[in-house]
C-alpha positions in Angstrom: 40.8 6.7 37.9 38.4 5.9 40.7 37.1 9.4 40.7 36.4 9.2 36.9 34.7 5.8 37.3 32.6 7.0 40.3 31.2 9.9 38.3 30.4 7.7 35.2 30.3 10.7 32.9 28.0 12.6 35.3 25.0 10.9 33.8 23.1 11.5 37.0 23.1 15.3 36.3 23.8 15.6 32.6 21.7 14.0 29.8 23.2 11.1 28.0 23.6 11.5 24.3 21.3 9.3 22.1 23.2 9.6 18.8 26.8 10.1 17.7 25.7 13.5 16.5 24.7 14.3 20.1 28.2 13.2 21.2 29.9 15.5 18.7 27.6 18.4 19.6 28.6 18.0 23.3 32.3 17.9 22.5 31.8 21.1 20.5 29.9 22.7 23.4 32.8 22.0 25.9 35.3 23.3 23.3 33.2 26.5 22.8 32.9 27.0 26.6 36.6 26.7 27.1 37.3 29.3 24.4 34.6 31.7 25.8 36.0 31.3 29.4 39.5 31.9 28.1 38.5 35.0 26.2 36.7 36.4 29.2 39.6 35.7 31.4 42.0 37.5 29.1 39.7 40.4 28.9 39.7 40.6 32.6 43.5 40.7 32.6 44.4 37.1 33.4 47.3 35.8 31.5 46.5 32.2 31.8 43.0 30.7 32.0 42.3 27.9 34.3 40.8 25.9 31.5 38.0 23.5 32.2 37.6 21.6 35.4 38.7 18.0 35.8 35.0 17.0 35.8 34.7 18.3 32.2 37.7 16.2 31.2 36.1 13.2 32.9 32.9 13.9 31.0 34.9 14.1 27.7 36.6 10.8 28.5 33.2 9.3 29.1 31.9 10.8 25.8 34.8 9.0 24.1 33.3 5.7 25.3 30.0 6.7 23.8 31.7 7.3 20.4 32.8 3.7 20.6 29.4 2.4 21.8 26.5 4.3 20.1 25.9 3.0 16.6 25.5 5.4 13.7 21.8 6.0 12.8 22.7 6.0 9.1 25.8 6.1 6.9 25.8 9.9 6.6 26.1 10.3 10.3 29.0 7.9 10.4 30.7 9.9 7.6 30.1 13.2 9.4 31.5 11.9 12.7 34.5 10.4 10.9 35.2 13.8 9.3 34.9 15.5 12.7 37.2 12.9 14.2 39.9 13.5 11.6 39.8 17.2 12.5 39.8 16.7 16.2 43.1 17.5 17.9 41.8 15.7 21.1 41.4 12.4 19.3 44.7 12.4 17.4 46.7 9.4 18.4 44.4 8.3 21.2 44.3 4.6 22.0 40.5 4.3 21.7 40.5 5.5 18.1 40.6 2.0 16.7 37.4 1.0 18.6 35.7 4.3 17.6 36.5 3.8 13.9 35.4 0.2 14.0 32.1 1.3 15.5 31.7 3.8 12.7 32.0 1.2 10.0 29.9 -1.3 11.8 30.4 -3.9 14.5 29.5 -6.7 12.2 32.8 -6.4 10.5 35.0 -7.5 13.4 
């Protein structure tokens, strides 16, 4: 936990997202990178890929906090992010989902 907090999402070397759409795009990038690395590893004859580094998982955890913090710029963005969340295996059953969903409908409601 201290390692993750010390890195603070690697905002010193990676840009911070400005919108919820930016957050979703970055999640999709890391997912794409995992699949490309896995495919390349299998083509090279490796049975199991190493996946992504712990730092990527730390970044994704930090991105989750951004989903709960950055307000939607308009209703359509909130709807698009909600649809993405409902399809996201990573977010299924996660503790922070309530806070993320409340952020999508507006902080004024709670």
